[in-house]
N, C-alpha and C positions, 0 to 999 in steps of 0.2 A: 561534450555535454554531460556525460555521466549517467549512471543508473544504479539502482540497488535491487538486489534479488532476494526474494523470500523463498527459502528452501525447506525441504522436509515436509511438504504438504501432503496430507493423506486424503484422497478422494476429492470431491468437489469443494473448493474453498473460495470464499470471497474475501478480498482484502480491501478495506476501506481506509483511505488516507484523509486525515483532518488537520487543519491548521491549528496553531496553538490556541486560537480563540474559538475552536470548535466548528469552523466552517468546513463543509465537505469539499475536498479537493478532487478526488478521483476514486473510482471503484475498479479494482482489478479482479479478474476471475482466472483461475488456473486451468479450467476446462479438463480437469482430471489429471493434469501433469503434476510432477513432484515439485515444481517451482514456477514462480511467476516473477517477472521483472517490472519495475517501475522506472520509466525513463525520465522521471522528475518533471513531467509535464502535467498540467491540470486537465480536466475534462474537455476544455476548449482547445487543447494543444499548445498552450502557452507555458513557457518555463516557470516553475515556481520560484519564489524568492528565497534567499538564504533565511534560515530559521529552523525552529524545531517543529516537527510534525508528529502526530500520533497515528498509529495504525491499529486497526482492529481486524483480526483474521477470524472468520466464522466458517465453520465446517457444516456440511449438510447434516452431520450427526448431532448438531447442537452445541458442540464444544467451541469455545472462543479463547482468544489470547490477545493481549494488548501490549503495545510497546511504543517506543518513540525513536525518531530518526532525526539527526541534525543534518541539514543541507547547508553546505558551505560552498559558496561560489567565489 
């Protein structure tokens, strides 16, 4: 099925995944761990389609970072 891991997270971090058209797909929380994995499922537990997705990582300290991921099935 596949997965992708967000690493080097400091403190409480929330990672939000969005489709290319800006639709919210899932929110991941690291619970203070240094990493969090996305199993390529949406909030309803269904596999996401192939395509480009954007992620937004936001820390409790107010810092944020944005990136993109290509899912190829």
